[in-house]
Biopython code that builds the backbone (N, CA, C, O; Angstrom):
import numpy as np
from Bio.PDB.StructureBuilder import StructureBuilder

atoms = [
    (1, "MET", "N", (-9.958, -7.035, -1.272)),
    (1, "MET", "CA", (-9.276, -6.935, -2.692)),
    (1, "MET", "C", (-8.012, -7.341, -2.906)),
    (1, "MET", "O", (-7.114, -6.989, -2.141)),
    (2, "VAL", "N", (-7.827, -7.981, -3.771)),
    (2, "VAL", "CA", (-6.871, -8.927, -4.315)),
    (2, "VAL", "C", (-5.847, -7.982, -4.665)),
    (2, "VAL", "O", (-6.431, -7.342, -5.540)),
    (3, "PHE", "N", (-4.508, -7.384, -4.541)),
    (3, "PHE", "CA", (-3.618, -6.428, -5.226)),
    (3, "PHE", "C", (-2.762, -7.265, -6.069)),
    (3, "PHE", "O", (-2.168, -8.231, -5.590)),
    (4, "ARG", "N", (-2.662, -6.897, -7.455)),
    (4, "ARG", "CA", (-1.367, -7.868, -7.744)),
    (4, "ARG", "C", (-0.353, -6.953, -8.302)),
    (4, "ARG", "O", (-0.617, -5.765, -8.485)),
    (5, "ARG", "N", (0.679, -7.412, -8.549)),
    (5, "ARG", "CA", (1.906, -6.701, -9.016)),
    (5, "ARG", "C", (1.571, -6.287, -9.793)),
    (5, "ARG", "O", (0.631, -6.752, -10.438)),
    (6, "GLY", "N", (2.589, -4.527, -10.277)),
    (6, "GLY", "CA", (2.237, -3.803, -10.882)),
    (6, "GLY", "C", (0.867, -2.641, -10.913)),
    (6, "GLY", "O", (0.667, -1.756, -11.745)),
    (7, "GLN", "N", (0.200, -2.935, -9.932)),
    (7, "GLN", "CA", (-0.950, -2.131, -10.091)),
    (7, "GLN", "C", (-0.554, -0.926, -9.227)),
    (7, "GLN", "O", (-0.032, -0.883, -8.113)),
    (8, "ARG", "N", (-1.092, 0.377, -10.356)),
    (8, "ARG", "CA", (-0.789, 1.532, -9.716)),
    (8, "ARG", "C", (-1.964, 1.821, -8.215)),
    (8, "ARG", "O", (-3.158, 1.531, -8.134)),
    (9, "VAL", "N", (-1.122, 2.438, -7.250)),
    (9, "VAL", "CA", (-2.480, 3.016, -5.880)),
    (9, "VAL", "C", (-1.865, 3.841, -5.414)),
    (9, "VAL", "O", (-0.688, 4.175, -5.554)),
    (10, "GLU", "N", (-2.716, 4.230, -4.788)),
    (10, "GLU", "CA", (-2.949, 5.783, -4.147)),
    (10, "GLU", "C", (-2.876, 5.012, -2.491)),
    (10, "GLU", "O", (-3.428, 3.986, -2.092)),
    (11, "ILE", "N", (-2.001, 5.938, -1.805)),
    (11, "ILE", "CA", (-2.408, 5.695, 0.020)),
    (11, "ILE", "C", (-3.360, 6.858, 0.149)),
    (11, "ILE", "O", (-2.841, 7.957, -0.051)),
    (12, "TYR", "N", (-4.826, 6.844, 0.485)),
    (12, "TYR", "CA", (-5.690, 7.731, 0.113)),
    (12, "TYR", "C", (-5.916, 8.014, 1.654)),
    (12, "TYR", "O", (-6.503, 9.091, 1.759)),
    (13, "ARG", "N", (-5.643, 7.392, 2.995)),
    (13, "ARG", "CA", (-5.967, 7.742, 3.983)),
    (13, "ARG", "C", (-5.077, 6.846, 5.075)),
    (13, "ARG", "O", (-4.398, 5.879, 4.730)),
    (14, "ARG", "N", (-5.177, 7.272, 6.295)),
    (14, "ARG", "CA", (-4.405, 7.343, 7.332)),
    (14, "ARG", "C", (-4.578, 5.468, 7.586)),
    (14, "ARG", "O", (-5.529, 5.330, 6.817)),
    (15, "SER", "N", (-4.358, 4.281, 8.024)),
    (15, "SER", "CA", (-4.774, 3.255, 8.121)),
    (15, "SER", "C", (-4.981, 2.964, 9.780)),
    (15, "SER", "O", (-4.326, 3.361, 10.744)),
    (16, "GLY", "N", (-6.152, 2.115, 9.691)),
    (16, "GLY", "CA", (-6.598, 1.829, 11.711)),
    (16, "GLY", "C", (-5.725, 0.591, 12.054)),
    (16, "GLY", "O", (-5.806, 0.254, 13.235)),
    (17, "ASP", "N", (-4.751, -0.299, 11.120)),
    (17, "ASP", "CA", (-4.259, -1.237, 11.304)),
    (17, "ASP", "C", (-3.110, -0.790, 12.573)),
    (17, "ASP", "O", (-2.485, 0.270, 12.524)),
    (18, "GLU", "N", (-2.985, -1.643, 13.524)),
    (18, "GLU", "CA", (-1.469, -1.694, 14.017)),
    (18, "GLU", "C", (-0.126, -1.401, 13.639)),
    (18, "GLU", "O", (0.752, -0.892, 14.335)),
    (19, "SER", "N", (-0.090, -1.641, 12.891)),
    (19, "SER", "CA", (1.515, -1.875, 11.757)),
    (19, "SER", "C", (1.677, -0.163, 11.757)),
    (19, "SER", "O", (2.709, 0.364, 12.172)),
    (20, "TRP", "N", (0.573, 0.590, 11.260)),
    (20, "TRP", "CA", (0.878, 1.314, 10.538)),
    (20, "TRP", "C", (1.788, 2.740, 11.703)),
    (20, "TRP", "O", (1.622, 2.609, 12.916)),
    (21, "GLU", "N", (2.440, 3.649, 11.327)),
    (21, "GLU", "CA", (3.311, 4.643, 12.049)),
    (21, "GLU", "C", (3.123, 5.911, 11.726)),
    (21, "GLU", "O", (2.612, 6.463, 10.751)),
    (22, "ALA", "N", (3.687, 6.338, 12.840)),
    (22, "ALA", "CA", (3.236, 7.820, 12.683)),
    (22, "ALA", "C", (4.226, 8.433, 11.507)),
    (22, "ALA", "O", (3.780, 9.443, 10.964)),
    (23, "TYR", "N", (5.475, 7.971, 11.054)),
    (23, "TYR", "CA", (6.120, 8.744, 10.183)),
    (23, "TYR", "C", (5.113, 8.148, 8.655)),
    (23, "TYR", "O", (5.268, 8.471, 7.478)),
    (24, "MET", "N", (4.423, 7.499, 9.077)),
    (24, "MET", "CA", (3.622, 6.715, 7.543)),
    (24, "MET", "C", (2.896, 8.109, 7.273)),
    (24, "MET", "O", (2.731, 8.263, 6.063)),
    (25, "ASP", "N", (2.441, 9.107, 7.992)),
    (25, "ASP", "CA", (1.519, 9.838, 7.700)),
    (25, "ASP", "C", (2.231, 10.634, 6.417)),
    (25, "ASP", "O", (1.629, 10.981, 5.401)),
    (26, "GLU", "N", (3.036, 10.753, 6.574)),
    (26, "GLU", "CA", (3.883, 11.774, 5.367)),
    (26, "GLU", "C", (3.411, 11.253, 4.097)),
    (26, "GLU", "O", (3.140, 12.014, 3.168)),
    (27, "TYR", "N", (3.272, 9.672, 3.990)),
    (27, "TYR", "CA", (2.938, 9.226, 2.424)),
    (27, "TYR", "C", (1.528, 9.484, 2.213)),
    (27, "TYR", "O", (1.464, 9.536, 0.985)),
    (28, "VAL", "N", (0.330, 9.683, 2.670)),
    (28, "VAL", "CA", (-0.586, 9.896, 2.693)),
    (28, "VAL", "C", (-0.777, 10.727, 1.576)),
    (28, "VAL", "O", (-0.246, 11.824, 1.749)),
    (29, "GLY", "N", (-1.606, 10.545, -0.012)),
    (29, "GLY", "CA", (-1.598, 11.243, -0.527)),
    (29, "GLY", "C", (-0.307, 10.834, -2.007)),
    (29, "GLY", "O", (-0.104, 11.451, -3.053)),
    (30, "LEU", "N", (0.198, 9.826, -1.574)),
    (30, "LEU", "CA", (1.123, 9.756, -2.596)),
    (30, "LEU", "C", (1.111, 8.253, -3.754)),
    (30, "LEU", "O", (0.599, 7.202, -3.367)),
    (31, "HIS", "N", (1.463, 8.323, -4.536)),
    (31, "HIS", "CA", (1.075, 7.051, -5.640)),
    (31, "HIS", "C", (2.041, 6.180, -5.896)),
    (31, "HIS", "O", (3.175, 6.652, -5.814)),
    (32, "GLY", "N", (1.958, 5.089, -6.173)),
    (32, "GLY", "CA", (3.369, 3.880, -6.190)),
    (32, "GLY", "C", (2.859, 2.954, -7.128)),
    (32, "GLY", "O", (2.020, 3.228, -7.985)),
    (33, "LEU", "N", (3.368, 1.887, -6.951)),
    (33, "LEU", "CA", (3.514, 0.365, -7.543)),
    (33, "LEU", "C", (3.362, -0.549, -6.895)),
    (33, "LEU", "O", (4.271, -0.660, -6.074)),
    (34, "ILE", "N", (2.183, -1.775, -6.808)),
    (34, "ILE", "CA", (2.543, -3.045, -5.742)),
    (34, "ILE", "C", (3.701, -3.757, -6.460)),
    (34, "ILE", "O", (3.510, -4.362, -7.515)),
    (35, "THR", "N", (4.863, -3.676, -5.891)),
    (35, "THR", "CA", (5.847, -4.475, -6.223)),
    (35, "THR", "C", (5.720, -6.175, -5.175)),
    (35, "THR", "O", (5.841, -7.269, -5.726)),
    (36, "ASP", "N", (5.568, -6.079, -4.267)),
    (36, "ASP", "CA", (5.270, -7.395, -3.741)),
    (36, "ASP", "C", (3.859, -7.515, -2.810)),
    (36, "ASP", "O", (3.852, -7.385, -1.586)),
    (37, "PRO", "N", (2.455, -7.841, -3.789)),
    (37, "PRO", "CA", (1.710, -8.273, -2.671)),
    (37, "PRO", "C", (1.649, -9.494, -2.276)),
    (37, "PRO", "O", (2.335, -10.390, -2.767)),
    (38, "ASP", "N", (0.693, -9.672, -1.208)),
    (38, "ASP", "CA", (0.281, -11.348, -0.661)),
    (38, "ASP", "C", (-0.246, -11.795, -1.253)),
    (38, "ASP", "O", (-1.277, -12.065, -0.639)),
    (39, "ASN", "N", (-0.326, -12.271, -2.541)),
    (39, "ASN", "CA", (-0.559, -13.111, -3.586)),
    (39, "ASN", "C", (-1.129, -14.405, -3.187)),
    (39, "ASN", "O", (-2.257, -14.831, -3.435)),
    (40, "THR", "N", (0.181, -15.179, -2.283)),
    (40, "THR", "CA", (0.107, -16.485, -1.983)),
    (40, "THR", "C", (-1.073, -16.750, -1.172)),
    (40, "THR", "O", (-1.836, -17.646, -1.533)),
    (41, "ILE", "N", (-1.308, -16.092, -0.144)),
    (41, "ILE", "CA", (-1.810, -16.192, 0.935)),
    (41, "ILE", "C", (-3.291, -15.310, 0.875)),
    (41, "ILE", "O", (-4.308, -15.691, 1.454)),
    (42, "ASN", "N", (-3.202, -14.116, 0.094)),
    (42, "ASN", "CA", (-4.459, -13.334, 0.136)),
    (42, "ASN", "C", (-5.503, -13.348, 1.445)),
    (42, "ASN", "O", (-6.643, -13.744, 1.687)),
    (43, "ASP", "N", (-4.261, -12.580, 2.231)),
    (43, "ASP", "CA", (-4.906, -12.386, 3.493)),
    (43, "ASP", "C", (-4.666, -10.867, 3.690)),
    (43, "ASP", "O", (-3.653, -10.182, 3.549)),
    (44, "PRO", "N", (-6.021, -10.546, 4.088)),
    (44, "PRO", "CA", (-6.743, -9.120, 4.222)),
    (44, "PRO", "C", (-5.978, -7.945, 4.920)),
    (44, "PRO", "O", (-5.747, -6.759, 4.687)),
    (45, "ASP", "N", (-5.656, -9.019, 6.051)),
    (45, "ASP", "CA", (-4.630, -7.914, 7.265)),
    (45, "ASP", "C", (-2.918, -8.317, 6.904)),
    (45, "ASP", "O", (-2.069, -8.331, 7.796)),
    (46, "ALA", "N", (-2.655, -8.580, 5.688)),
    (46, "ALA", "CA", (-0.982, -8.834, 5.490)),
    (46, "ALA", "C", (-0.891, -7.413, 4.671)),
    (46, "ALA", "O", (-1.702, -6.820, 3.959)),
    (47, "LEU", "N", (0.616, -7.094, 5.134)),
    (47, "LEU", "CA", (1.181, -5.927, 4.495)),
    (47, "LEU", "C", (1.515, -6.119, 3.018)),
    (47, "LEU", "O", (2.179, -7.066, 2.597)),
    (48, "VAL", "N", (0.955, -5.058, 2.195)),
    (48, "VAL", "CA", (1.536, -5.052, 0.707)),
    (48, "VAL", "C", (2.657, -4.336, 0.642)),
    (48, "VAL", "O", (2.859, -3.427, 1.447)),
    (49, "GLU", "N", (3.475, -4.633, -0.263)),
    (49, "GLU", "CA", (4.974, -3.430, -0.252)),
    (49, "GLU", "C", (4.674, -2.623, -1.705)),
    (49, "GLU", "O", (4.348, -3.186, -2.750)),
    (50, "VAL", "N", (4.816, -1.521, -1.568)),
    (50, "VAL", "CA", (4.391, -0.661, -2.421)),
    (50, "VAL", "C", (5.683, 0.558, -2.513)),
    (50, "VAL", "O", (6.099, 1.012, -1.447)),
    (51, "SER", "N", (6.284, 1.053, -3.843)),
    (51, "SER", "CA", (7.021, 1.503, -4.558)),
    (51, "SER", "C", (6.701, 2.658, -4.764)),
    (51, "SER", "O", (6.075, 2.948, -5.783)),
    (52, "LEU", "N", (7.106, 3.716, -3.715)),
    (52, "LEU", "CA", (6.201, 4.981, -3.749)),
    (52, "LEU", "C", (7.258, 6.150, -4.450)),
    (52, "LEU", "O", (8.404, 6.436, -4.105)),
    (53, "VAL", "N", (6.566, 6.614, -5.373)),
    (53, "VAL", "CA", (7.300, 7.700, -6.145)),
    (53, "VAL", "C", (8.315, 8.859, -5.452)),
    (53, "VAL", "O", (7.910, 9.824, -4.803)),
    (54, "GLY", "N", (9.618, 8.567, -5.716)),
    (54, "GLY", "CA", (10.343, 9.822, -4.500)),
    (54, "GLY", "C", (10.884, 9.180, -3.567)),
    (54, "GLY", "O", (12.045, 9.467, -3.277)),
    (55, "LYS", "N", (10.146, 8.074, -2.801)),
    (55, "LYS", "CA", (10.159, 7.960, -1.530)),
    (55, "LYS", "C", (10.418, 6.929, -1.259)),
    (55, "LYS", "O", (10.404, 6.655, -0.060)),
    (56, "GLY", "N", (10.851, 5.659, -2.443)),
    (56, "GLY", "CA", (11.362, 4.278, -2.103)),
    (56, "GLY", "C", (10.264, 3.437, -1.742)),
    (56, "GLY", "O", (9.096, 3.783, -1.920)),
    (57, "THR", "N", (10.629, 2.255, -1.200)),
    (57, "THR", "CA", (9.532, 1.262, -0.984)),
    (57, "THR", "C", (8.977, 0.634, 0.078)),
    (57, "THR", "O", (9.707, -0.302, 0.405)),
    (58, "HIS", "N", (7.978, 0.724, 0.795)),
    (58, "HIS", "CA", (7.599, 0.695, 2.111)),
    (58, "HIS", "C", (6.235, -0.718, 1.908)),
    (58, "HIS", "O", (5.654, -0.992, 0.858)),
    (59, "ARG", "N", (6.095, -1.207, 2.898)),
    (59, "ARG", "CA", (4.864, -1.971, 3.764)),
    (59, "ARG", "C", (4.031, -1.434, 4.075)),
    (59, "ARG", "O", (4.238, -0.727, 5.061)),
    (60, "PHE", "N", (2.682, -1.404, 3.518)),
    (60, "PHE", "CA", (1.511, -0.959, 3.926)),
    (60, "PHE", "C", (0.620, -1.760, 4.410)),
    (60, "PHE", "O", (0.694, -2.946, 4.092)),
    (61, "PRO", "N", (-0.236, -1.398, 5.125)),
    (61, "PRO", "CA", (-1.688, -2.463, 5.230)),
    (61, "PRO", "C", (-2.574, -2.223, 4.290)),
    (61, "PRO", "O", (-2.653, -1.143, 3.704)),
    (62, "GLN", "N", (-3.398, -3.337, 4.051)),
    (62, "GLN", "CA", (-4.277, -2.919, 2.847)),
    (62, "GLN", "C", (-5.486, -1.985, 3.019)),
    (62, "GLN", "O", (-6.366, -1.920, 2.161)),
    (63, "ASP", "N", (-5.502, -1.310, 4.080)),
    (63, "ASP", "CA", (-6.720, -0.586, 4.376)),
    (63, "ASP", "C", (-6.256, 1.039, 3.722)),
    (63, "ASP", "O", (-7.303, 1.624, 3.445)),
    (64, "CYS", "N", (-5.536, 1.555, 3.534)),
    (64, "CYS", "CA", (-5.186, 2.600, 3.386)),
    (64, "CYS", "C", (-4.911, 2.417, 1.680)),
    (64, "CYS", "O", (-4.667, 3.519, 1.189)),
    (65, "LEU", "N", (-4.896, 1.610, 0.943)),
    (65, "LEU", "CA", (-4.756, 1.449, -0.686)),
    (65, "LEU", "C", (-5.710, 1.784, -1.143)),
    (65, "LEU", "O", (-6.799, 1.533, -0.627)),
    (66, "ARG", "N", (-5.571, 2.432, -2.215)),
    (66, "ARG", "CA", (-7.034, 2.413, -3.052)),
    (66, "ARG", "C", (-6.497, 2.184, -4.363)),
    (66, "ARG", "O", (-5.475, 2.821, -4.619)),
    (67, "LEU", "N", (-7.055, 1.244, -5.464)),
    (67, "LEU", "CA", (-6.615, 1.296, -6.985)),
    (67, "LEU", "C", (-6.443, 2.359, -7.553)),
    (67, "LEU", "O", (-6.607, 3.294, -6.769)),
    (68, "LEU", "N", (-6.105, 2.769, -8.879)),
    (68, "LEU", "CA", (-5.730, 3.971, -9.324)),
    (68, "LEU", "C", (-6.257, 3.212, -10.776)),
    (68, "LEU", "O", (-6.138, 2.009, -11.009)),
    (69, "GLU", "N", (-6.931, 4.339, -11.782)),
    (69, "GLU", "CA", (-7.112, 3.682, -13.022)),
    (69, "GLU", "C", (-6.199, 4.002, -13.945)),
    (69, "GLU", "O", (-5.810, 5.168, -14.009)),
    (70, "ASP", "N", (-5.840, 3.295, -14.576)),
    (70, "ASP", "CA", (-4.715, 3.678, -15.796)),
    (70, "ASP", "C", (-5.228, 4.486, -16.878)),
    (70, "ASP", "O", (-4.489, 4.814, -17.807)),
]
sb = StructureBuilder()
sb.init_structure("model")
sb.init_model(0)
sb.init_chain("A")
sb.init_seg("    ")
for serial, (resi, resn, name, xyz) in enumerate(atoms, 1):
    if name == "N":
        sb.init_residue(resn, " ", resi, " ")
    sb.init_atom(name, np.array(xyz, "f"), 0.0, 1.0, " ", f" {name:<3s}", serial, name[0])
structure = sb.get_structure()
């Protein structure tokens, strides 16, 4: 899946990626906006920057993200 800036996403599950940290578990279920997709490379293993409502901006593996309907 290719993510684009401004898309609304949910952190819907814990990632299996090695970059997932234990503190990220608290973000599961939160919604945010894509602020910096890796659209230059479109590498499925690249991290995507997401601005979470009330929690700041963080980089997440793509396998824990799903798009929300507008």
